[in-house]
N, C-alpha and C positions, 0 to 999 in steps of 0.2 A: 573850639575844640573840632570844628571841621578839619580848617589848615593843618595841626598838630597831626590828627589823623593822616589824612592825606598824603603829607611830608614823609611821616614815620612810612608808612602802606609804601611809596616811591621808593624810599632807601633801601625796604627790605625784600622791593621785586630786584632792586638793581644787585644787592648783596645776592637773591638767590642766585639770578643768574649768573654772575660772574662765580657762584660754588657747585650749579650744575655743569656749569664748561669746566672747571678745574674737576670735577668728580668726572666729565668724561676724559680728560687726558689721561686721570688716572687708570682709568679702563682702557683705553688704548694701548699703553705702555704693559698692562700685565702684572701690574707689581704687586705682590700677595704679604701677608706678616711674615716676619720671622720666624716666631716657632709655629703657629698653625697651620703653614700656607692656605693662610685664607684671604680671598680679594678682598684687597686694600681698599676698593671703593666703594663696597659694601659697608667701611666705618665711616664713610666721609657721606654718603650720600643723604645719611640721619640730617646733617646741618643746614645740606641743602632744601628737602624737605619742610624742617621745622622753621626756617626763612622766609618760602612759599605758602606756608600755613599760618602763618602769623602779618605776614601782608596781606592777607585776604581778612582776615581778621581785623585788622586797623581799615581797609576798604570799607568790608562792612560795617563799623564804626561811624565811619566817616557818610557813610549813606545815608545811617540809621540818625544823626544828628542835622541834616539837611533839613528833614522837615521843619519848618519854619514855626508852624501851628503849634508847635508841643514846646513847651516852656522847659520837660525837663531835657538834663545831660544826660547823656550815655557816656560810658568808661569801655565800653561793649556793646554788642548788638541785642543784649537782654538786661545787662547790670546796670542800674540808672547811677550816676554818682549821687553820693549822700554825706552830707558833713553835721553832725550833730553835737554842739559844744552844750555840754552839763550848764554852764554857765547860761548861757545866752537864752537856753529852755527857761530856767526857771525863773529869768527875768520876765521873758514872756508869758509865761502865767501870772507872778504877780500882779504883771499888769493887767490883764483879763478882768484876773478874779478883783483888784480894788478898782477898775474901771480905767484906770489909765490917771488917774491923780496923783498916786505917790509915787513917783519914775525913781525914789530912794528909798534901800533897804531899812527899815527898823532896826537902829544900832544903838548903840550902848551911848555914844557919844549923842546920840541925835535925841535921848532921853532926858538927861541931862540938864 
């Protein structure tokens, strides 16, 4: 998870860098929207900011997952990755209640 988060953070930082360069180029040219005469760079700057914030979030996730003493895997800085499969949960409960002696559930075929 650390490698994935770091690589994604790096790619998003690179994309944010190029997006900010593009926004600066549009701002220097003084382009405006046709109907409202609104500066065009103000509409593009949000993409660059979103990429930057996403890159920071992935970097924080990688840092959080670097703690090797904590066995949990984080998919964001505060959210733990969980997977609940009802079939597996039922099988674990059956094994715990039967003491682990009954690996097969009771079915009609087993009773015949």
